[in-house]
N, C-alpha and C positions, 0 to 999 in steps of 0.2 A: 480613609481609603476611598479611592475613586472607583465608581461602578459604572461601566459603560451600558447605556440603555440600547437595547436592540431596536432595530429599525421599526419592527412591527409595534413595539411599545411606544416609540416616538409617534408613530402614526395614530395610535390610539389616543395618546395624550393630546395631539393636535386636533384630532376629531372631536374629542370631548370639549376642548377649549372653544372650538368653532361652534359646537352645538350650544354651549352656554351663552356665547355672544349672541347667536341667532335667537335663542330663547329669551334673553334679556331684551333684545331689540323688539321681539314680537310682543313681549309683555308691555313695553313702553308704548308700542303702537296701539295695543288694546286699551291702555289707560287713556291715551290721547283721544281715541275714538269715543270712549265711554264718557269721559269727563269734559272734553274740550271741543267736541263737535256736536251739532244738533241736526234735527230734521228740518230746520227752518233756515232763515238767512243768518249766516255767521259773518259778523263784521269785526274788524280790529280797530281799536282806538289807541293811538300813540299818546299815552297819558303823560302830560307834563307834571300833573299833581303827584302821581304815584311813581313817576320815573320808570315806566315799564310799558310794554305793549299789553293791552287787555282786550279780550274778546267779549262780544256780547251776542246773544242769540235773540233774533227778532222774529216773533211769530205775528204774521199779518192775518187779518180776516180773510176768509176764502175769496170774497169778491172785493178785495181792497180797491179803492178808487181814490185818486188824488183830488177828486172833486168833493169828497166828503171829509169831515174832520172826526177823528176818533179819540176816545179816551185812551190814556196810557197807563199800563200797569208795569211797574218795575219790581223785580224780585231777585233775591240773592240765591246762591247755591245752584246756579246753572241748571244742569240736567236733572237734579233731584226733584221728583214730583212734577216734572215738566209735562209728561204725558197726561197726567191727571188734569193739570191746568188746561191743556189743549182740548181734552175731551169735554170738560165742563164748559169752557168758552164756546165750543161748537154747539153743545146742547142748549145753552142759555140763549145764544144768538138765534138758533132755529125756533125756540119757543118764545122768543122776544122777552125773556125773563131779564136779560141784561143786554145792553146794546153791544154791537160788535166793537171790539177793542184791540189795540196793539199791545202785545206782551213782550217785554224785554227781560231776559234772564241773564244774569251776570255770573259766569262760572268761576269757581276758584281755580287757581293755578295748581294743578295736581302735583307738580314736580317740586314745589316748595310750599311751606305752610303759610299761605296768604289768608286762609279762612279766619283764623283767630286774629291775625294782624288787622284784617279789614273790618271784622264784625264786632269785636270786643270793644266796648266803650273806653275812652281814654282815661277813665278813672278806675279801671279794673285791670288786673294782671292778665296778659294774653295767655300765659301758661296757667290756665284757669285752676282755681283752688276753692274748696268750700270753706276753708278757714279764713279768718280775718287777715288782711295784709298787715304785717308788722309796721309800726309807725315809722321806723327808720328805713324801710324798704321803699325808696323813692326814686330810684334810677329811672329816668324817662324812658329808657329802652324796654322796661318790663311791662309797660302798659300797652293796651290795644290802640290801634290807629284808626278807629272808626271815624274820627274827625276828618282824616285825609280821604277815606273812602266816601264819606258824605260829600266832600268837596269835589271828588271825582265825578260823582253822580250829578251834582248840581251844576258844575262848571264845564263838564265835558260830555257826559252821556246825554243829558237833556238838550243842550244846544245841538249836538249831533242829530238827535232824533227830530227836533223841530226843523232842522235844515233839510233833512232828507225824506221826511214823511209828513203826512197831513194829520196834524193833531189838534184837538181842542185843548182847552186849558185845564181839563179834568184829569187828575192823576191819583194813582194808588201806589203805595209802597207795601210790599209783603215780605215777610221773613219767617224763618223757622229756627227754633233753638237759639244758637248764637245769632242768627239773622233776626230773631225776635227781639233780642236785646238791642240790636242795631236799629230796629224799627222804633223802639221806645226812645233811644238816644236821639234819633232823627226827629221824632215828633216834638220833643221838648226843645231841641236846638233850632230847628227850622220848621215851626208848626204850620206855616202856610205854604210850604213847598209842595205838600200833597193834600188832597181832600180826604183820603181814606188811608188808614194805617191798620194792617193786619199782622198780628203777632201770634203765630202758632207755636205752642209749647215754648214760650220765651225762656231763655236761660237767664233768669233774674237772680240766681243763687250765687253768682260769683262773689268771692271774698266776703262770705257771711252776708249774702243778700244785699250787697252794696248797690245793685241796680234798683232795688226797691227803695232804699233810703234816698238815693239820688232823685228818683222819680217823685218821692214825697216833697223834696225841696223844690223841684222844678215844675211841678204840675201847674202852678200859677202862670207859667209861660204859655199855656194853651189857650188862655182867654183871647177872644178875637173872632175870627171868621168861623162859621160852622165847619166841623170836621167829625169824622167817625173813627173810633178806635175799637177794633174787634179783636178779642183775645180768645184763645181756646187752649184746652189741655186735655190730654187723654186721661180717662178715669183710672187707667192702670199704670200711670207714670210713677216713678220713684218719689218717695216722700220729700226729698230735698227739693225737687222741682215743684211738687204740689204746694209745699209750704211757702216758697217764694211767690208762686202764682197767687195764692190767697192773700199774700202781702200786697200785691199789686191791686187786687180787687178792693182791699181795705182802703188803700190810698185813694182810689177812684170814688169810693162811697163817701169818703170824708171830705175830699177836696176838688172833685171834678167841676170845672166851670160850666155855666149853663149852655154855652155854645158847643160843648163837647157831647156828642152822642156816643155812648159806649155800651158795649154788649159783650157778654162772655158765654162760653158754653163748655161743657164737659162731654167728651166723646166716649160714650159707654163702650167698654170692652177694648178700647184702643190704648196702646202703649205710645212711647215717644216717637217711634217711626211711623205708626199708623195714623196718628192724630192729624198731621198736615194733609193727608189724603182725604180724610173725612171732612176736614174743615173748609176746603176750597169752596164748595157750593154754598155752605152756610154763610161764609163771610161775604160772598158776592150777593147773596140774597139780602143780607143785612144792609149792605152798601146800597143796593138798589132802592130799598125802602127809604134810606137816608137821603139819597140824591133826589128822589121824587118829592120829598118834602122841603129840602133845603137848597138844592142847586137849580 
């Protein structure tokens, strides 16, 4: 049976549809502003490595001068905890606790799941799981692509920064959670690419703590130039994260080479989301002590 819709009902349906479209567009605009813009200099790199356009947020010191050379800090997860980094860098520069530095934050693409793709190591499943990976589950597409993200940083982000800004040779890489596992992967894969490595609440529990076991195998790669590895964990984080974190500490206690300065802390009262906020000044303080002695 065909039912004729009255004109006023047609208008209501049309209005509802338009409202939904406007609401969806507004939500997307909100997401874009929240996750893909910053209060600093936003630049786009046309990445040949990742085959996509990627934005970077560049925070310069207040009195940036091309006549000076600055240390470089690169961090993942874009806007997350960026205000904290900004405040701490301002405070440390004012107090001369740590020299003025340029901070580069790489945001995730919020409209598609690039976070796990970029940050999960290539020996762990990007659809993260606490259980061991079945031995026959070896399709290359299931693994993280941290190797490509590292190549993006090494061959595209760093050259871009050195071309357009005045930098010294001093560099730090910082990451949180999945970004922490990326820091560990980078440290053993390209140990001399950075002087300092910060891993806040590192997600080392993937696939029955495969990050810990891989770190155990690869820690010998860290021999060479002096470098700092700073790890932190919230004291209130879940047991699965705490267990793998303790596994990393055990590997360091048993096999860290003499050139590696490493330090860890537990943030009292902090959970997974709070720990990186607490950890920024602690990590920079540890790095400053390291650089005063070794760089």
